[in-house]
C-alpha positions in Angstrom: 0.0 0.0 0.1 3.0 2.4 0.8 4.5 1.8 -2.8 1.4 2.4 -4.4 1.0 5.6 -2.7 4.6 6.7 -3.6 3.9 5.7 -7.2 0.7 8.0 -7.4 2.7 10.8 -5.8 5.5 10.3 -8.4 3.0 10.3 -11.1 1.4 13.4 -9.9 4.7 15.2 -9.6 5.3 14.1 -13.3 8.2 11.8 -12.6 9.3 9.0 -14.9 8.4 5.7 -13.1 11.2 4.0 -15.2 14.1 6.0 -14.1 16.6 4.8 -11.8 15.6 7.4 -9.2 11.9 6.5 -9.2 12.6 3.0 -8.9 15.2 3.5 -6.1 12.5 5.5 -4.3 9.9 2.9 -4.7 12.4 0.3 -3.6 13.0 2.1 -0.6 9.6 2.7 0.4 8.8 -1.1 -0.1 11.7 -2.0 2.1 10.9 0.4 4.7 7.3 -0.8 4.9 8.4 -4.4 4.9 10.9 -3.9 7.7 8.0 -1.9 9.6 5.6 -4.8 9.2 8.2 -7.3 10.3 9.2 -5.1 13.2 5.6 -4.8 14.3 5.0 -8.5 13.8 7.9 -9.3 16.4 6.7 -6.6 18.5 3.2 -8.1 18.8 4.7 -11.4 19.3 7.0 -10.3 21.9 4.2 -8.4 23.6 2.0 -11.6 23.8 4.9 -13.7 24.9 5.9 -11.2 27.9 2.1 -10.9 28.8 1.8 -14.7 29.1 4.9 -15.0 31.0 4.0 -11.9 33.3 0.7 -13.6 34.0 2.3 -17.0 34.7 4.7 -15.1 37.1 1.8 -13.3 38.8 -0.2 -16.7 39.2 2.9 -18.2 40.7 3.5 -15.3 43.1 -0.1 -15.3 44.3 0.1 -19.1 44.8 3.1 -18.9 46.8 1.7 -16.0 48.9 -1.4 -18.1 49.6 0.7 -21.0 50.3 2.6 -19.1 53.0 -0.6 -17.6 54.4 -2.5 -20.9 54.6 0.6 -23.2 55.6 -1.1 -23.9 58.9 -4.3 -25.4 57.6 -2.7 -26.8 54.2 -4.8 -24.6 52.0 -2.3 -24.0 49.1 0.8 -26.2 48.6 3.9 -25.9 46.3 2.4 -28.6 44.1 -0.8 -26.7 43.7 1.2 -23.7 42.8 3.1 -25.2 40.2 -0.3 -26.9 38.7 -1.5 -23.3 38.3 1.5 -22.2 36.3 1.5 -25.5 34.4 -2.0 -24.9 33.2 -1.0 -21.6 31.7 1.8 -23.0 29.9 -0.4 -25.6 28.5 -2.9 -23.0 27.3 -0.2 -21.0 25.6 1.3 -23.7 23.8 -2.1 -24.9 22.5 -3.0 -21.3 21.4 0.4 -20.9 19.6 0.6 -24.2 18.0 -3.1 -25.1 17.2 -5.5 -22.3 17.6 -3.7 -19.3 16.0 -2.5 -21.3 13.0 -6.0 -22.7 12.5 -7.7 -19.3 12.8 -5.3 -17.8 10.3 -5.9 -20.4 7.8 -9.6 -19.7 8.2 -9.7 -15.9 7.8 -6.4 -15.0 6.6 -5.5 -12.5 9.3 -2.1 -12.5 11.0 -1.6 -13.9 14.4 1.3 -15.1 16.5 2.2 -18.6 16.3 4.9 -20.9 17.6 6.9 -20.2 14.7 7.0 -16.5 15.2 8.1 -17.1 18.9 10.9 -19.4 17.6 11.9 -16.8 15.0 12.3 -14.2 17.7 13.8 -16.5 20.4 16.3 -18.1 17.8 17.5 -14.6 16.6 16.3 -15.0 13.0 16.2 -11.5 11.1 13.6 -10.2 8.7 16.1 -8.6 6.8 15.8 -11.3 3.8 12.4 -9.8 3.0 12.3 -7.4 0.0 9.9 -5.1 -1.7 8.8 -8.1 -3.5 6.8 -9.0 -0.5 5.0 -5.7 -0.4 3.5 -5.8 -3.9 2.2 -8.8 -5.8 4.6 -10.3 -8.3 2.0 -9.5 -11.2 2.3 -6.1 -12.6 -1.3 -5.2 -12.3 -0.9 -3.1 -15.5 1.5 -0.8 -13.8 4.3 -1.3 -16.3 6.9 -2.0 -13.7 8.2 -4.7 -11.2 9.7 -3.6 -7.9 11.7 -6.6 -7.6 14.2 -5.5 -10.1 15.6 -3.3 -7.0 15.9 -5.8 -4.4 19.4 -5.0 -3.3 18.5 -1.5 -2.0 15.6 -2.9 0.1 17.8 -5.6 1.6 20.1 -2.9 2.8 17.2 -0.9 4.5 15.7 -4.0 6.1 19.0 -5.0 7.5 19.4 -1.7 9.2 16.1 -2.0 10.8 16.5 -5.6 11.8 19.6 -4.4 13.8 17.6 -2.4 16.1 16.3 -5.6 18.1 16.5 -5.5 21.9 19.3 -6.9 24.0 17.0 -9.7 25.0 17.0 -10.7 21.5 20.6 -10.8 21.2 20.9 -12.9 24.3 18.4 -15.2 23.2 20.5 -15.9 19.9 23.5 -17.0 21.8 24.3 -20.6 20.7 24.5 -23.7 23.0 25.2 -26.5 20.9 24.6 -27.5 17.2 21.7 -25.2 15.9 20.3 -24.9 19.5 20.2 -21.2 21.0 19.2 -20.2 24.3 15.8 -19.0 22.7 14.8 -22.1 20.9 15.9 -24.4 23.7 13.6 -22.2 26.2 10.8 -22.9 23.6 11.3 -26.5 23.1 12.0 -27.3 26.8 9.2 -25.2 28.2 6.5 -26.3 25.4 7.7 -30.0 26.0 7.3 -29.7 29.9 3.8 -28.3 29.5 2.6 -30.8 26.9 4.1 -33.7 28.5 3.0 -32.9 32.2 -0.6 -32.4 30.5 -0.7 -35.8 28.8 1.0 -37.4 31.8 -1.7 -36.0 34.0 -4.4 -37.5 31.7 -2.8 -41.0 31.6 -2.4 -41.3 35.4 -3.6 -38.6 37.8 -2.0 -40.2 40.9 1.3 -39.7 39.4 1.4 -36.0 38.5 4.8 -35.5 40.2 6.3 -38.2 37.9 4.8 -36.8 34.8 6.2 -33.4 35.5 9.6 -34.7 36.0 9.4 -37.0 33.1 8.3 -34.3 30.7 11.2 -32.1 31.8 13.8 -34.6 31.3 12.2 -35.8 28.0 11.8 -32.3 26.6 15.4 -31.4 27.5 16.6 -34.6 25.8 14.3 -34.0 22.7 15.5 -30.6 22.4 19.2 -31.7 22.4 18.5 -34.2 19.8 16.3 -31.8 17.8 19.1 -29.1 17.6 20.6 -31.1 14.7 17.8 -29.8 12.5 18.3 -26.2 11.5 15.4 -23.9 12.5 12.6 -25.3 14.5 14.3 -28.8 15.3 15.0 -27.9 18.8 11.3 -26.8 19.5 9.9 -29.9 18.0 12.3 -32.1 19.5 11.5 -30.5 22.9 7.7 -31.0 22.4 8.2 -34.7 21.2 10.6 -35.4 24.1 8.3 -33.8 26.6 5.3 -35.8 25.4 7.2 -39.0 25.7 8.8 -38.2 29.1 5.6 -36.9 30.5 3.7 -40.0 29.4 6.5 -42.4 30.8 6.9 -40.3 34.1 3.2 -40.7 34.6 3.6 -44.5 34.4 6.7 -44.9 36.6 6.7 -41.8 38.6 6.5 -41.6 42.5 3.7 -42.8 44.4 1.2 -40.5 46.2 0.1 -41.0 49.8 -2.6 -43.4 49.9 -5.9 -41.9 51.4 -7.8 -43.9 54.2 -9.5 -43.4 57.5 -9.4 -46.1 60.1 -11.1 -46.3 63.5 -10.7 -48.9 66.1 -13.7 -50.2 67.8 -13.3 -51.6 71.3 -15.3 -53.8 73.8 -15.1 -52.4 77.1 -16.9 -53.6 80.1 -19.6 -55.3 78.0 -20.2 -52.1 75.8 -18.6 -50.6 72.7 -16.0 -47.7 72.8 -14.0 -45.9 70.2 -10.2 -46.8 70.1 -7.5 -45.2 68.1 -8.2 -43.5 64.8 -6.0 -42.7 61.7 -6.8 -40.4 58.8 -4.4 -39.6 55.8 -4.9 -37.7 52.7 -8.8 -37.5 52.8 -11.5 -35.8 54.6 -12.5 -38.0 57.6 -16.2 -38.9 56.8 -17.0 -41.8 59.2 -15.7 -41.1 62.6 -18.5 -38.6 63.6 -21.2 -41.2 62.6 -19.3 -43.8 64.3 -19.3 -42.2 67.6 -23.2 -41.7 67.2 -23.9 -45.1 66.4 -21.7 -46.6 69.2 -23.7 -44.2 71.6 -27.2 -45.6 70.2 -26.2 -49.2 70.3 -24.9 -49.0 73.8 -28.3 -47.7 74.8 -29.9 -50.8 73.2 -27.4 -53.0 75.2 -28.3 -51.4 78.3 -32.1 -51.5 77.7 -32.1 -55.2 77.0 -29.7 -56.5 79.7 -27.1 -57.7 77.5 -23.4 -57.3 77.1 -21.1 -57.5 73.9 -17.8 -59.0 73.4 -15.5 -60.7 70.9 -12.4 -59.6 69.1 -8.9 -60.0 70.2 -7.7 -58.2 73.4 -10.9 -56.0 73.6 -10.3 -54.8 70.0 -13.7 -55.8 68.1 -12.1 -54.6 64.8 -11.7 -51.5 62.5 -14.1 -49.3 60.6 -12.6 -48.4 57.4 -12.7 -45.9 54.5 -9.7 -47.2 52.5 -10.5 -47.5 48.8 -7.1 -48.3 47.8 -6.4 -51.0 50.0 -5.3 -54.2 48.0 -7.5 -56.5 50.1 -11.0 -55.5 48.9 -12.4 -56.8 52.0 -10.8 -54.0 53.9 -11.8 -51.2 51.5 -14.9 -50.4 53.4 -15.7 -51.9 56.6 -18.7 -50.7 58.7 -19.7 -50.9 62.3 -22.6 -53.1 61.2 -20.0 -55.5 59.8 -18.2 -55.6 63.1 -21.5 -56.2 65.2 -22.2 -59.3 62.9 -18.9 -60.7 64.2 -19.4 -59.8 68.0 -20.5 -62.3 70.6 -23.5 -61.4 73.0 -24.3 -62.5 76.5 -27.6 -62.2 78.8 -28.5 -63.9 82.0 -32.0 -64.5 80.4 -31.7 -68.1 79.1 -34.5 -67.6 76.6 -33.1 -64.2 75.3 -29.8 -65.9 75.0 -31.0 -68.6 72.8 -32.8 -65.9 70.8 -29.4 -63.9 70.3 -27.4 -67.1 69.2 -30.1 -68.2 66.7 -32.0 -65.1 65.4 -29.5 -62.3 64.8 -29.8 -61.4 61.2 -26.9 -61.6 58.8 -28.4 -59.3 56.2 -28.6 -56.1 58.2 -27.3 -53.1 56.5 -27.3 -50.6 59.1 -26.5 -50.2 63.0 -30.1 -49.2 63.2 -31.5 -52.5 61.6 -29.2 -54.7 63.8 -30.5 -52.8 67.1 -33.9 -53.1 65.9 -33.5 -56.8 65.5 -32.0 -57.4 68.9 -34.9 -55.5 70.3 -37.5 -57.5 68.6 -35.8 -60.6 69.8 -35.9 -59.5 73.4 -39.8 -58.9 72.9 -40.1 -62.4 71.4 -38.2 -64.0 74.1 -40.3 -62.3 76.7 -43.5 -63.3 75.0 -42.7 -66.9 74.6 -41.7 -67.1 78.3 -45.1 -65.5 79.5 -47.1 -68.0 77.1 -45.0 -70.9 78.5 -43.7 -71.8 75.1 -40.5 -73.7 74.8 -38.9 -72.7 71.5 -36.8 -75.0 69.4 -35.6 -72.2 67.3 -35.5 -68.6 67.0 -35.4 -67.5 63.4 -34.0 -64.3 61.9 -37.0 -63.3 60.1 -38.9 -62.8 63.2 -40.4 -66.0 63.6 -40.1 -69.0 66.1 -40.4 -72.6 65.8 -42.4 -74.0 68.7 -41.0 -77.0 70.6 -43.6 -77.4 73.5 -46.3 -75.3 75.3 -46.6 -75.9 79.0 -49.0 -74.6 81.8 -52.2 -76.4 80.5 -53.8 -79.7 81.5 -56.5 -82.0 80.3 -58.1 -81.3 77.0 -56.9 -77.8 76.9 -53.4 -79.0 76.9 -54.2 -81.3 74.0 -55.6 -78.3 72.2 -52.8 -75.8 72.9 -50.1 -78.6 71.7 -51.6 -78.6 68.3 -49.0 -75.7 67.8 -46.1 -77.9 68.6 -43.5 -77.7 65.8 -45.0 -74.9 63.8 -43.0 -71.9 62.6 -45.1 -68.7 63.8 -44.1 -65.1 64.8 -44.4 -64.3 68.1 -47.5 -61.9 67.8 -49.5 -64.7 65.8 -48.4 -67.4 68.3 -49.8 -65.2 71.2 -53.1 -64.8 69.1 -53.2 -68.4 68.5 -52.9 -69.5 72.0 -55.3 -66.8 73.1 -57.8 -67.9 70.7 -57.5 -71.5 71.8 -57.8 -70.5 75.5 -60.7 -68.2 74.7 -62.7 -70.8 72.9 -61.8 -73.5 75.7 -63.2 -70.8 78.2 -66.4 -70.4 76.2 -66.7 -74.3 76.0 -66.2 -74.6 79.8 -68.7 -71.8 80.4 -71.3 -73.5 78.3 -70.6 -76.7 80.2 -71.0 -75.1 83.6 -74.3 -73.4 82.2 -75.7 -76.8 81.3 -74.7 -78.2 84.5 -76.5 -75.4 86.6 -79.6 -76.0 84.5 -79.7 -79.4 85.1 -79.0 -78.9 89.1 -82.0 -76.7 89.1 -84.2 -79.1 87.0 -83.4 -82.0 89.4 -84.3 -79.7 92.6 -80.8 -78.7 93.5 -81.5 -74.9 93.2 -78.8 -74.1 95.7 -76.2 -75.9 93.8 -77.4 -74.4 90.6 -77.1 -70.9 92.0 -73.6 -71.5 93.4 -72.4 -72.7 90.0 -73.7 -69.7 88.2 -72.1 -67.5 90.9 -68.8 -69.0 90.5 -69.0 -68.6 86.7 -69.7 -64.9 87.3 -67.0 -64.5 89.9 -64.2 -66.0 87.6 -65.4 -63.5 84.9 -65.1 -60.6 87.3 -61.5 -61.6 88.3 -60.6 -62.0 84.7 -62.0 -58.6 83.8 -60.0 -56.8 86.6 -56.8 -58.5 85.7 -57.1 -57.7 81.9 -58.1 -54.0 82.8 -54.8 -53.6 84.6 -52.6 -55.8 82.3 -53.8 -53.6 79.4 -52.0 -50.7 81.2 -49.0 -52.1 83.3 -48.5 -55.3 81.3 -46.9 -58.1 83.2 -46.1 -55.6 86.3 -50.0 -55.4 86.9 -49.6 -57.9 89.8 -47.6 -55.4 91.8 -49.7 -52.4 91.4 -50.9 -51.3 94.9 -54.4 -50.5 93.6 -54.9 -53.9 91.8 -53.8 -55.6 94.9 -56.5 -53.5 96.9 -59.2 -54.0 94.4 -58.4 -57.8 94.2 -58.6 -58.3 97.8 -62.0 -56.2 97.9 -63.4 -58.3 95.2 -62.6 -61.5 96.8 -64.0 -60.4 100.1 -67.3 -59.3 98.2 -67.6 -62.4 96.3 -67.0 -64.6 99.5 -69.9 -62.7 101.1 -72.1 -62.9 98.3 -71.5 -66.7 98.0 -72.1 -67.2 101.8 -75.3 -65.1 101.5 -76.7 -67.5 98.8 -75.8 -70.5 100.9 -77.4 -68.9 104.1 -80.7 -68.2 102.0 -80.9 -71.8 101.3 -79.9 -72.7 104.7 -82.6 -70.3 106.1 -85.4 -71.7 103.9 -84.5 -75.3 105.2 -84.3 -73.9 108.7 -87.8 -72.1 108.3 -89.3 -75.2 107.0 -88.2 -77.2 110.0 -89.0 -74.2 112.4 -92.5 -74.3 111.2 -92.9 -77.9 112.2 -91.1 -77.5 115.4 -93.2 -74.4 116.2 -96.3 -76.6 115.5 -94.9 -79.1 117.8 -94.4 -76.4 120.6 -97.8 -75.2 120.3 -99.3 -78.9 120.6 -96.8 -79.4 123.6 -98.2 -76.2 125.4 -101.7 -77.2 125.1 -101.4 -80.8 125.6 -101.3 -80.5 129.3 -104.5 -78.7 129.3 -106.3 -80.6 126.7 -109.0 -83.5 127.2 -106.0 -85.9 126.7 -104.2 -84.6 129.8 -103.9 -87.0 132.6 -103.7 -84.0 135.0 -106.5 -83.1 137.5 -108.3 -79.9 137.3 -106.3 -78.6 140.1 -102.9 -79.7 138.4 -103.9 -78.0 135.2 -104.8 -74.7 136.9 -101.4 -74.8 138.8 -99.6 -75.3 135.6 -101.5 -72.8 133.7 -100.9 -70.4 136.6 -97.1 -71.0 136.5 -96.9 -70.5 132.6 -98.9 -67.2 132.9 -96.8 -65.7 135.8 -93.2 -66.6 133.9 -94.4 -65.3 130.6 -95.8 -62.2 132.1 -92.7 -61.4 133.8 -90.6 -61.8 130.5 -93.1 -59.6 128.7 -92.8 -56.9 131.2 -89.1 -57.0 130.7 -89.6 -56.3 127.1 -89.5 -59.8 125.5 -91.3 -59.4 122.3 -91.8 -63.2 122.1 -93.3 -63.4 125.4 -95.5 -60.7 124.7 -96.9 -62.7 121.9 -97.5 -65.9 124.0 -99.1 -63.9 126.9 -102.8 -64.1 125.4 -102.7 -67.7 125.1 -101.3 -68.2 128.5 -103.9 -65.7 130.0 -106.7 -67.7 128.2 -105.3 -71.1 129.5 -105.2 -69.6 133.0 -108.6 -68.4 133.1 -110.4 -71.6 131.5 -108.3 -73.8 134.0 -109.3 -71.5 137.0 -112.9 -71.7 136.0 -112.8 -75.5 135.8 -111.2 -75.6 139.3 -112.8 -72.6 141.1 -115.9 -72.3 139.3 -117.5 -69.0 139.6 -116.1 -68.2 143.1 -113.9 -65.7 144.4 -110.6 -67.8 143.1 -111.8 -67.4 139.5 -112.6 -63.6 140.2 -109.2 -63.1 141.6 -107.6 -64.8 138.4 -109.8 -62.7 136.1 -108.6 -59.5 137.9 -105.1 -60.6 137.7 -105.2 -61.0 133.8 -106.8 -57.6 133.5 -104.1 -56.0 135.6 -101.4 -57.9 133.6 -102.7 -56.4 130.4 -102.8 -53.1 131.9 -99.1 -53.5 133.0 -98.0 -54.6 129.5 -99.6 -51.4 128.0 -97.3 -49.6 130.2 -94.1 -51.4 129.1 -91.4 -49.1 127.4 -92.0 -49.2 123.5 -88.1 -48.8 122.8 -87.5 -52.1 124.8 -90.3 -54.0 122.8 -88.8 -52.5 119.4 -85.4 -53.6 120.3 -86.6 -57.0 121.1 -88.5 -57.4 117.8 -85.4 -56.3 115.7 -83.3 -58.9 117.8 -85.9 -61.5 116.7 -85.9 -60.3 113.1 -82.3 -60.2 112.8 -82.2 -63.8 114.0 -81.3 -66.4 111.2 -83.6 -69.3 110.6 -81.1 -71.6 112.2 -81.2 -69.5 115.5 -85.1 -69.5 115.5 -85.0 -73.1 114.8 -82.8 -73.5 117.9 -85.0 -71.3 120.1 -88.2 -73.6 119.1 -86.3 -76.8 119.8 -85.2 -75.5 123.2 -88.8 -74.5 123.9 -90.0 -77.7 123.0 -87.4 -79.5 125.1 -88.4 -77.2 128.0 -92.1 -77.7 127.5 -91.8 -81.4 127.5 -89.8 -81.4 130.6 -92.2 -79.4 132.4 -95.3 -81.6 131.4 -93.3 -84.5 132.5 -92.6 -83.1 135.8 -96.4 -82.1 136.3 -97.3 -85.5 135.5 -94.9 -87.0 138.0 -96.1 -84.6 140.5 -99.7 -85.7 140.0 -98.9 -89.4 140.1 -97.1 -88.8 143.5 -100.2 -87.1 144.9 -102.6 -89.9 143.7 -100.3 -92.4 145.3 -100.1 -90.6 148.5 -103.8 -90.2 148.8 -104.3 -94.0 148.3 -101.9 -94.7 150.9 -103.8 -92.6 153.3 
């Protein structure tokens, strides 16, 4: 473009373009423009290179600063700092070798490439470029070709090339072969970056090895490549770094193996945490292990059992050790250790359950603890039911051996469960169903028996049997009410003990009352007969069948009346009831003996006075006597009647003997 402008200017001034002066002028302009373009290209390349180097230095400085600040907590290490620089070098090489050339091929624009950097670092000059590069080789109808004056342009370009900086001169220094300081740095640096990147992809564990390998490989590659002029050192460094980085990744040093290992101890029958180790990773198991140990110890305490096993109190180790060569040790949980432990308890049935029923497929400490609690419940249930178990199964069922505590036909019914495999709840329901059905059968049988007793005349037996059924039901209802609240501990509850005692006293009194009622009925019947006999005995001495004389009958009647009147005046209700009869007998016998004489009149007045005296008797004493008589059982009444009968019989016999004695005396006289 500068040559064209100069040509137009010459034409405007009327100059002859074919003259030596015009051609020399055009060649100088072309050379100056070419050198300017080359210089600008080198300047852009250097600016980009120094900018990337400055950025890498800033990154390295910042990383080291962070490493020093955070050294106490390991936030940034030398390794991580170098990895940051390494990533920038990889990015620079990729841009210069791949991205920029590709974009230039697409749009034709000029961009910095690895060749440009190599040209600068190797000290190559642009002086070889002439005005031929400024204008197309074809004439374009201009009628001239500027290449004809290449000599002058070469001279101008050389003068501009000599103005490069001291850095460029230093980088031109030859080391060996065709290798200079510049192309060696480019080759080795690019080779290290590319080799480290490839090595990291091959084996992330050996990043250090890949870096060292890429360094050695790139240096060796640069040396070998130096025998090739131009870019041989750079290409050799890249290839050597690639090979060295890959090899270093395969055979480099071994990084620390990450693991977390916690000891689990059995101390005093419970679990405890022993020593812990953690390396090259975040500990993600110890905190949860402490929580699991605490919760499992609570289950041990609640169920009354202890844990043991292991070697010298060491149950085992919980591990997060993914790189362990032994796959069985790469991951070990507390659940795995619990399955290997031994368990003990003083409860024989529960001990059997622990030995036979602990699950092998538990996946968590919670699952294992729940299984133990369920086994405890099962053991308690079968003991309460009187069930002997041949095997506790890990699926929550038991195999029944024998059921005790029952007799007769009920035992035969319950023993139909022998040998069956069933869960504890269903076993309890099955036994309850059998016993309930049996209870219903017994109740029906007792009801039929009670009906039979009533039908055959034993009403007392029927009533007592019905009462006993009701009493048993009341006892069972009271027991179930407390058992539903307190479970097996119901029998020790103070209220239950008191209510049970009160119920028994009440039931005993009620049963006795039933018996007393029937006893009183029988006594009443007997009393009625004895009362009739007593009345007969009382009147026999004064009847037509009496062997007593009129005088003796009168004397006996007088004695009976006098005795009964005294008792009636004292408040004896029974004597008061008998007073009328004794008075009538006295008057009739007095009339028979005394006729209508003064003796009869005296007896009549005596009876009237007795009735008047009785009228003056205290009502309180009569009421008290009546209440006492009403409260008497029929047995007591019968006893009194029998005693009266005996007394009357004895009295009549005495009077008869007295009469016989008088008769004998009179005959003797």
